[in-house]
Each structure stands twice: as C-alpha cells, then as structure tokens.
C-alpha positions in Angstrom: 106.8 178.1 77.6 105.1 175.1 78.8 106.7 173.8 81.5 106.2 174.0 85.4 108.1 178.0 85.2 107.8 179.1 81.5 104.0 178.7 81.8 103.9 180.7 84.4 106.6 183.3 83.4 104.8 183.8 80.0 101.7 184.7 81.3 103.5 187.1 84.7 105.4 189.2 81.1 102.0 189.4 79.3 99.9 190.4 82.0 102.5 193.1 82.3 102.2 194.5 78.8 105.5 193.5 77.9 106.0 192.0 74.3 106.6 188.1 74.6 108.7 185.3 72.3 108.1 181.9 73.5 111.0 178.5 72.7 108.5 175.0 72.0 109.8 172.0 71.3 108.1 170.8 68.5 107.1 168.1 71.0 105.0 169.6 72.7 102.4 170.7 69.7 101.7 167.0 69.8 100.7 167.4 73.7 97.3 168.4 73.9 96.7 169.7 77.0 100.1 172.0 76.4 98.9 173.0 72.7 95.9 174.2 75.2 98.5 176.1 77.1 100.3 177.4 74.2 96.8 178.4 71.9 95.9 180.0 75.3 99.2 182.3 75.1 99.4 182.7 72.0 95.7 184.2 71.9 97.1 186.5 74.9 99.1 188.3 72.1 102.2 185.8 72.6 104.0 185.4 69.4 105.9 181.6 69.5 109.0 180.9 68.5 111.1 177.7 68.1 114.4 179.2 67.3 117.6 178.3 69.3 117.6 180.7 72.1 121.7 181.7 71.5 121.3 182.0 67.8 118.9 184.8 69.0 121.1 186.2 71.2 123.6 186.3 68.6 121.8 187.8 66.3 119.8 190.3 67.5 122.7 192.5 69.2 120.1 194.9 70.8 119.4 192.8 74.5 118.6 195.1 77.2 118.4 192.0 79.9 119.0 188.7 79.4 117.7 186.5 82.2 119.7 182.8 82.1 117.5 179.6 82.6 118.9 179.1 85.8 116.1 179.2 88.6 117.1 177.2 91.9 120.2 178.0 94.2 123.0 180.4 93.6 125.7 178.1 91.5 128.9 180.9 92.7 127.2 179.5 96.5 127.0 176.0 96.1 130.0 173.7 96.3 129.5 170.0 96.9 132.3 168.3 94.8 131.2 166.9 92.4 127.9 164.7 93.4 126.1 167.1 91.0 127.8 165.9 87.6 128.4 169.0 87.1 124.9 170.7 87.6 126.1 173.8 89.6 129.0 174.5 87.2 127.5 174.3 84.7 125.9 177.3 85.5 128.3 179.3 86.8 129.9 178.8 83.3 127.1 180.5 81.7 127.5 183.1 84.5 130.7 183.6 83.2 130.4 183.9 79.4 127.1 186.1 80.1 129.6 188.5 81.7 132.4 187.8 79.6 129.9 189.2 76.7 129.1 192.0 78.3 125.2 190.8 78.2 123.0 193.0 80.2 121.6 190.7 83.0 119.5 189.7 85.9 120.4 186.2 87.5 117.5 185.0 89.6 118.4 182.5 93.0 114.6 181.5 93.3 116.1 178.6 95.8 113.6 175.0 95.7 109.9 175.5 94.1 107.1 174.5 96.0 105.9 172.0 94.2 109.0 170.0 94.6 109.9 168.9 97.8 107.2 170.3 99.5 104.7 168.4 98.8 106.6 165.5 100.5 108.1 167.2 103.2 111.2 167.1 102.1 111.1 163.0 102.3 112.6 161.4 99.1 110.3 158.9 97.1 107.5 160.4 98.6 104.4 162.2 96.9 102.7 163.3 99.7 103.6 164.2 103.8 104.1 161.5 105.8 101.2 161.2 108.2 103.6 158.5 110.5 106.8 159.4 110.8 109.6 161.4 109.2 113.1 160.9 108.4 114.9 164.6 109.2 118.2 165.5 107.5 121.7 166.4 109.6 120.2 168.1 113.0 116.7 169.3 111.5 117.6 173.5 112.6 119.4 174.5 108.8 117.0 176.6 107.0 115.9 176.2 103.6 113.9 178.6 101.0 110.7 177.5 99.0 108.6 179.6 96.4 106.0 178.7 94.7 106.3 178.9 90.2 103.9 181.6 89.8 105.2 183.5 92.3 109.0 183.4 91.5 107.4 183.8 87.6 106.1 187.6 89.2 109.1 188.2 90.8 110.7 187.5 87.7 109.1 189.6 85.5 109.1 192.7 87.4 113.2 193.2 87.1 112.9 193.0 84.1 112.9 196.7 83.0 114.2 197.4 86.4 117.6 199.4 87.1 118.0 198.4 90.5 118.5 194.2 89.3 120.6 195.1 86.7 123.4 192.7 86.4 122.6 191.8 90.2 121.1 188.2 91.5 117.9 188.2 92.6 117.4 186.5 95.8 113.9 185.0 96.7 113.6 184.6 100.2 110.0 186.0 101.5 109.1 185.8 105.1 106.7 182.8 106.0 108.5 180.5 103.6 112.5 180.2 105.2 112.3 177.4 107.2 114.3 174.5 108.7 113.2 170.8 109.0 112.4 171.5 112.1 110.1 173.9 111.7 108.9 172.7 108.7 108.0 169.3 110.7 106.3 171.0 113.6 104.0 173.0 111.0 102.4 170.0 109.9 101.9 168.6 113.0 100.0 171.6 114.0 98.0 171.3 110.8 97.6 167.8 111.1 96.8 167.4 114.8 99.5 164.6 115.3 103.2 164.5 116.3 105.5 162.3 114.3 108.2 159.7 114.6 111.4 161.6 113.9 114.0 159.7 112.3 117.2 161.9 111.8 119.7 160.8 109.1 123.6 162.6 109.4 125.7 164.1 106.8 127.6 161.0 106.8 124.7 159.3 106.1 123.3 160.9 103.6 126.2 161.8 101.3 126.7 157.9 101.7 123.3 156.7 100.9 124.4 159.6 98.1 127.4 157.7 96.7 125.0 154.3 96.8 122.8 155.8 94.0 123.3 156.1 90.7 122.6 159.4 89.0 120.3 161.2 88.0 118.4 158.7 91.1 120.3 160.8 93.5 119.4 164.6 92.8 116.6 164.9 95.0 119.4 163.6 97.7 122.3 166.1 96.7 119.7 169.3 96.5 118.3 168.2 100.2 121.9 167.9 101.6 122.6 171.4 99.6 119.7 173.2 101.2 119.3 171.2 104.9 122.2 170.4 105.4 125.6 173.0 103.9 122.2 175.6 104.2 123.4 177.0 101.0 120.4 178.6 100.2 120.5 180.9 103.7 124.1 180.8 104.7 125.6 184.0 103.1 124.0 187.7 103.0 122.6 189.2 100.6 125.2 191.5 99.6 124.4 194.8 98.1 127.0 194.7 95.8 126.0 192.3 93.6 122.5 191.0 94.5 119.0 192.7 95.6 116.3 190.6 97.8 112.9 190.2 96.1 110.6 190.5 99.0 112.5 193.9 99.8 112.6 194.5 96.5 108.6 194.7 95.9 106.7 194.4 98.8 104.1 195.2 97.2 103.8 191.5 95.4 101.9 188.8 97.0 102.9 185.0 97.1 102.0 181.6 98.2 103.2 180.9 102.1 104.4 177.5 102.9 101.9 177.5 105.3 99.3 177.7 103.3 100.0 175.5 100.7 100.4 172.8 103.0 96.9 173.5 103.9 96.2 172.5 100.6 97.7 168.6 101.6 95.4 168.3 104.2 
C-alpha cells in the first residue's frame, strides 16, 4: 500500500467507499514517510493486514473479483524470448492459475507508468529529459502508452464492481497518452523551443546492448524494446470478447496527459 501504485490504489478504493485492506511488509513501518502514508490511510478507514495474499485467497473462498498485481504490458501479447528472465511468462502463469481455479478476475494492462520513462524522454540512465541530443530506438514510429499511477488506480478501482470488466483485460490507451518516440521528442522540442540532435539505434544494436548488459540492469532497455521497437503495447486491437479499453468504458474519468506531465519537467 506504500509503493508506487499501491498507495494510489488504496486512496482510490477509499474514495470509492470500498472496505479496504492493506498488505504491507513489516519493514515498511520503520520508514518515516511510509509510516506517515499508512497513518493517513488508516485514518481514512483502511484496515492494515500483513498476511500473505495467496493465503487469504485460499481461506476466504468468497472472492468476487481478483485483480492480480500485473499492471504493465499484456504478458500474453509480449513475446521477447528469454531476455526478460521470465518477467512476462510468470505473469501469464499467474493468469492461467487464476483461470484454472475459476476465480472471477480483471487483468489491468496499463502499459507504462508515466513516471517510469517519460521523465527521461525514454533515455536509459537519464533522470531528466535531454536538451541537446536524444537517442531514438528503432525508426521512432512505433507507439507506446504512458499512464500516471494515480490515473491507473482510478481506472482500476472503477472495474471492481463493473460487470463489463468481469473476466476481461482492461487496457489503458487514453487519447493524449499514446505516442511514438518521434512524437514525444517533437512535443518536447516544441516546449523547450529547440531542435535536438537525434541518434538512431537499430533493433539489432539495441538487442546487442541488452545481451551485453547484465540482468537486471538491462531491463529498462528490454521494456523499451518491447514497447517502442516491437510495439507490444499497441500492435493489436482490443477484442471485445476478452478486453475493454478504459477511456472508452469510463469517459468521465479525468487523467493526466503526456503533454501536461512534460510541462512539469520544464
């Protein structure tokens, strides 16, 4: 409940008046900032638990909706061999287990959190957007998706008692948050009033770099490869039989666009 997304999910759940239970690690209580967050949530009515989630699932037996801790690219659509050390295959394995047990569920495919790669403009190793030169992976035309954690939480909590999302994947591709690297750079150049020097890295060169870099230090490049070279976030249509798109299902939810977020980095 105190992580990048967990805190936002808990707040969104409380705001929706859902009875809310938080699972936290014992070490969390020793962190001053996290303890402060926990106190805020506790005061709002959350009940703090530290029991393993899987144990709770086995014992309760009355789960109406299970949302696995997935929140990223759709693992069933992401095929990148073994370079991710089983990152996505393990998520698919969890899906199959949930389905085999007949547990009512919703999978959340939010793609990238906005605070993950956007602060560097998809530049591995950087903490802020470049102002002189920028690296573009592939041809720069493949589109990726970014959603702010707070907004991911709002969309997620909206699915909890929505029969339209039962046993389906909720995909997040909100307008204004789906851009290619070329488009992202163009937006940034317009904001800073300057053209950047562009360096293109081919798929082959990126793959070589991934192989040369030890795990887990190479995972940032693996994610970039999956999204901006292979297009695993946007290369398929959302099929009504197994998926729904969040901004279509919940048009009333307001969210932060990439352009607005980039304004905060100026």
